[in-house]
NUPA-949099 format. One record per residue (C-alpha): residue in three letters; x, y, z. Coordinates in steps of 0.2 Angstrom, whole numbers, plus 5000, padded with zeros to 4 digits. Example, Ala and Ser with C-alpha at 12.3 -4.5 7.8 and 13.67 -1.06 7.14 Angstrom:
2
{ALA {5062 4978 5039}};
{SER {5068 4995 5036}};
END
This chain:
288
{UNK {4985 5151 4953}};
{UNK {4970 5150 4959}};
{UNK {4962 5131 4954}};
{UNK {4945 5131 4952}};
{UNK {4932 5116 4955}};
{UNK {4923 5111 4937}};
{UNK {4911 5125 4932}};
{UNK {4898 5112 4927}};
{UNK {4899 5103 4945}};
{UNK {4898 5114 4959}};
{UNK {4892 5101 4972}};
{UNK {4901 5085 4977}};
{UNK {4889 5073 4969}};
{UNK {4875 5079 4955}};
{UNK {4859 5075 4964}};
{UNK {4869 5079 4982}};
{UNK {4856 5088 4993}};
{UNK {4860 5106 4998}};
{UNK {4860 5098 5018}};
{UNK {4875 5091 5016}};
{UNK {4882 5096 5031}};
{UNK {4901 5093 5028}};
{UNK {4909 5100 5011}};
{UNK {4920 5085 5005}};
{UNK {4939 5089 4996}};
{UNK {4944 5079 4979}};
{UNK {4961 5077 4974}};
{UNK {4966 5065 4958}};
{UNK {4982 5057 4962}};
{UNK {4991 5053 4945}};
{UNK {5008 5044 4944}};
{UNK {5014 5044 4928}};
{UNK {5027 5031 4918}};
{UNK {5039 5046 4914}};
{UNK {5059 5039 4914}};
{UNK {5071 5032 4905}};
{UNK {5065 5026 4887}};
{UNK {5047 5032 4891}};
{UNK {5047 5052 4888}};
{UNK {5028 5054 4888}};
{UNK {5017 5054 4903}};
{UNK {5005 5039 4901}};
{UNK {4995 5040 4920}};
{UNK {4998 5022 4923}};
{UNK {4991 5027 4942}};
{UNK {4975 5037 4944}};
{UNK {4967 5038 4961}};
{UNK {4953 5050 4966}};
{UNK {4954 5056 4984}};
{UNK {4939 5062 4994}};
{UNK {4941 5071 5009}};
{UNK {4926 5076 5020}};
{UNK {4928 5090 5032}};
{UNK {4928 5090 5051}};
{UNK {4923 5071 5049}};
{UNK {4943 5064 5045}};
{UNK {4933 5051 5033}};
{UNK {4939 5049 5015}};
{UNK {4936 5039 5001}};
{UNK {4949 5033 4988}};
{UNK {4943 5028 4971}};
{UNK {4957 5017 4960}};
{UNK {4954 5020 4940}};
{UNK {4959 5009 4929}};
{UNK {4973 5014 4917}};
{UNK {4964 5001 4903}};
{UNK {4947 5009 4901}};
{UNK {4941 5016 4885}};
{UNK {4928 5025 4880}};
{UNK {4928 5038 4894}};
{UNK {4919 5056 4891}};
{UNK {4922 5049 4870}};
{UNK {4937 5045 4872}};
{UNK {4943 5032 4861}};
{UNK {4957 5026 4867}};
{UNK {4965 5017 4883}};
{UNK {4961 5030 4898}};
{UNK {4981 5032 4904}};
{UNK {4984 5041 4887}};
{UNK {4971 5055 4890}};
{UNK {4983 5065 4897}};
{UNK {4996 5067 4883}};
{UNK {4979 5073 4873}};
{UNK {4969 5083 4882}};
{UNK {4980 5088 4896}};
{UNK {4976 5088 4916}};
{UNK {4961 5099 4914}};
{UNK {4954 5087 4902}};
{UNK {4958 5072 4913}};
{UNK {4949 5079 4927}};
{UNK {4933 5082 4915}};
{UNK {4933 5064 4908}};
{UNK {4937 5058 4927}};
{UNK {4923 5068 4934}};
{UNK {4910 5061 4922}};
{UNK {4915 5042 4923}};
{UNK {4913 5045 4944}};
{UNK {4899 5057 4945}};
{UNK {4910 5065 4956}};
{UNK {4918 5085 4955}};
{UNK {4937 5083 4954}};
{UNK {4944 5099 4964}};
{UNK {4962 5096 4961}};
{UNK {4976 5085 4952}};
{UNK {4994 5082 4956}};
{UNK {5007 5072 4947}};
{UNK {5023 5067 4949}};
{UNK {5033 5053 4940}};
{UNK {5044 5039 4944}};
{UNK {5061 5049 4950}};
{UNK {5048 5062 4958}};
{UNK {5040 5050 4968}};
{UNK {5056 5042 4975}};
{UNK {5061 5058 4981}};
{UNK {5046 5063 4990}};
{UNK {5045 5047 5000}};
{UNK {5062 5048 5002}};
{UNK {5061 5067 5009}};
{UNK {5046 5063 5020}};
{UNK {5058 5049 5027}};
{UNK {5051 5033 5020}};
{UNK {5033 5025 5024}};
{UNK {5027 5011 5033}};
{UNK {5018 4998 5025}};
{UNK {5012 4982 5031}};
{UNK {5012 4969 5018}};
{UNK {5001 4956 5011}};
{UNK {5006 4945 4998}};
{UNK {5024 4938 4994}};
{UNK {5033 4950 4982}};
{UNK {5047 4948 4973}};
{UNK {5053 4960 4957}};
{UNK {5062 4974 4950}};
{UNK {5053 4988 4940}};
{UNK {5058 5000 4927}};
{UNK {5074 5013 4935}};
{UNK {5067 5028 4938}};
{UNK {5082 5038 4931}};
{UNK {5097 5035 4920}};
{UNK {5113 5029 4929}};
{UNK {5101 5021 4941}};
{UNK {5099 5001 4945}};
{UNK {5082 4993 4943}};
{UNK {5072 4995 4962}};
{UNK {5071 4979 4970}};
{UNK {5056 4972 4982}};
{UNK {5058 4957 4992}};
{UNK {5044 4956 5004}};
{UNK {5034 4943 5013}};
{UNK {5014 4944 5017}};
{UNK {5010 4947 5035}};
{UNK {5026 4959 5040}};
{UNK {5027 4977 5043}};
{UNK {5040 4987 5032}};
{UNK {5050 5003 5032}};
{UNK {5049 5008 5014}};
{UNK {5062 5021 5006}};
{UNK {5057 5028 4989}};
{UNK {5065 5014 4977}};
{UNK {5059 5002 4986}};
{UNK {5041 5010 4989}};
{UNK {5042 5013 4969}};
{UNK {5043 4992 4966}};
{UNK {5029 4989 4980}};
{UNK {5018 5001 4968}};
{UNK {5023 4996 4951}};
{UNK {5027 4979 4954}};
{UNK {5014 4966 4943}};
{UNK {5025 4951 4942}};
{UNK {5014 4935 4947}};
{UNK {5000 4948 4949}};
{UNK {4989 4959 4940}};
{UNK {4984 4978 4936}};
{UNK {4969 4978 4950}};
{UNK {4981 4969 4964}};
{UNK {4992 4982 4960}};
{UNK {4980 4995 4961}};
{UNK {4974 4990 4978}};
{UNK {4993 4992 4984}};
{UNK {4995 5009 4977}};
{UNK {4977 5013 4986}};
{UNK {4985 5007 5002}};
{UNK {5002 5017 5000}};
{UNK {4992 5032 4999}};
{UNK {4981 5028 5014}};
{UNK {4998 5024 5025}};
{UNK {5008 5039 5018}};
{UNK {4992 5047 5025}};
{UNK {4991 5039 5040}};
{UNK {5009 5043 5043}};
{UNK {5008 5061 5039}};
{UNK {5015 5072 5052}};
{UNK {5015 5091 5051}};
{UNK {5030 5092 5062}};
{UNK {5040 5079 5051}};
{UNK {5034 5087 5038}};
{UNK {5042 5106 5042}};
{UNK {5058 5097 5048}};
{UNK {5062 5089 5029}};
{UNK {5054 5105 5024}};
{UNK {5070 5110 5012}};
{UNK {5073 5091 5004}};
{UNK {5051 5089 5001}};
{UNK {5050 5107 4995}};
{UNK {5064 5105 4980}};
{UNK {5057 5086 4977}};
{UNK {5040 5096 4974}};
{UNK {5047 5109 4963}};
{UNK {5057 5098 4952}};
{UNK {5044 5084 4948}};
{UNK {5029 5088 4954}};
{UNK {5016 5095 4943}};
{UNK {4998 5103 4953}};
{UNK {4983 5115 4952}};
{UNK {4982 5117 4970}};
{UNK {4987 5135 4975}};
{UNK {4999 5138 4986}};
{UNK {4989 5146 4997}};
{UNK {4977 5130 5000}};
{UNK {4993 5117 5004}};
{UNK {4995 5119 5022}};
{UNK {4974 5116 5022}};
{UNK {4976 5100 5014}};
{UNK {4991 5094 5022}};
{UNK {4980 5097 5040}};
{UNK {4965 5087 5030}};
{UNK {4977 5071 5023}};
{UNK {4985 5070 5044}};
{UNK {4967 5069 5048}};
{UNK {4963 5056 5038}};
{UNK {4956 5041 5050}};
{UNK {4961 5024 5040}};
{UNK {4945 5015 5049}};
{UNK {4935 5029 5040}};
{UNK {4944 5028 5023}};
{UNK {4933 5017 5013}};
{UNK {4943 5011 4997}};
{UNK {4937 5004 4981}};
{UNK {4946 4996 4961}};
{UNK {4933 5001 4949}};
{UNK {4939 4985 4942}};
{UNK {4931 4971 4931}};
{UNK {4914 4968 4941}};
{UNK {4910 4987 4935}};
{UNK {4915 4984 4919}};
{UNK {4900 4984 4904}};
{UNK {4909 4974 4892}};
{UNK {4925 4972 4882}};
{UNK {4931 4979 4867}};
{UNK {4938 4971 4850}};
{UNK {4956 4972 4857}};
{UNK {4950 4965 4874}};
{UNK {4951 4985 4882}};
{UNK {4936 4986 4895}};
{UNK {4921 4997 4893}};
{UNK {4915 5005 4910}};
{UNK {4897 5001 4916}};
{UNK {4895 5020 4921}};
{UNK {4880 5019 4929}};
{UNK {4887 5008 4941}};
{UNK {4903 5016 4944}};
{UNK {4893 5030 4949}};
{UNK {4881 5020 4959}};
{UNK {4897 5015 4970}};
{UNK {4905 5032 4973}};
{UNK {4888 5041 4979}};
{UNK {4886 5027 4992}};
{UNK {4902 5026 4997}};
{UNK {4903 5048 5000}};
{UNK {4886 5049 5006}};
{UNK {4879 5034 5013}};
{UNK {4895 5023 5019}};
{UNK {4887 5008 5030}};
{UNK {4876 5005 5014}};
{UNK {4893 5003 5005}};
{UNK {4900 4992 5016}};
{UNK {4884 4981 5017}};
{UNK {4879 4981 4999}};
{UNK {4892 4983 4989}};
{UNK {4906 4976 5000}};
{UNK {4917 4993 4999}};
{UNK {4929 4990 5013}};
{UNK {4940 5001 5023}};
{UNK {4957 5002 5022}};
{UNK {4960 4995 5039}};
{UNK {4951 4981 5033}};
{UNK {4959 4978 5014}};
{UNK {4977 4985 5019}};
END
C-alpha cells in the first residue's frame, strides 16, 4: 500500500520554516502486550523515532502509556489503538507532539523475540542492576529472565532483550521507557545491511508473522539505510515523564503539558544545541 503523511500536517512541525534544508522521516514504534492471557493490543511501548536525511541525526521521543486526555481520549493512551486503530493513534500522538508521524510499526511480545534473534541479537551497555522475569511471549514457554550488572556490555538474545525492555521490578515505567529507547538506539547503531541480508529469510519470516506496519515495501530499503546511518552521538532522546505532566486525574493518571512537550520536540528537532543546554535533553551516547 501507499503510506502518506497525515493530511493536516504536511511539514515536520506546524511552524517549521520552508528553508529547513533536510527533510525528516518519522516512525511510531509500538510494542504491544499481546501474548498469553492478553489477547488485545495495548501499546505499552510508544516511541517516535525521527531521522534526518544526510546528517545521520535522529531523535527518540518516549511517550508514557498512562497519559490521559490525549486528543480527547479519556482513558490511558495505551488503550487508544484498540479503539481507533493505528491511524487514530498516529493522529493523537502527532497532535500531542506537534510532529508529523509518517509511519508506524507494531510488534507483539513473541514477534519482538523473533526479530531480535533473526538479527543475531543486540549488544547493550547496561547501566543498572536488573534481576527479573517477565511475561512469557507465547504459550508453552518459560518466563524470560534477566540477571545483569551495571557497567557491563552484554549481547542479548531475543528473550533476554524482552526481559530487559519489559522489566519494572525495583524500577518504574519511566526508567523502563529509558531502557527501551536505549535498546532502539543500540539496535540502530548495530544494524548492518550485510548482516540483515545474511539473516534475511528468518527476518522476513518474523516480520511477516509478527509485525503490523503501514511502511510500503518499496520504502523498506531506504529506511533500513537511514537507520543504519544513525550516529548515536547525534541522536537525542527524551521521555515525556513527570516533568512534562500538567497534573493528575482523580485516579492519578497524568495529563500531559502539551505546550511544554511540543516546545521540547521543536527544540530537539530544530535546535539540538538549545535542547541540550536549556532542556537537558541528552544524546543516547550520554544517557545509554
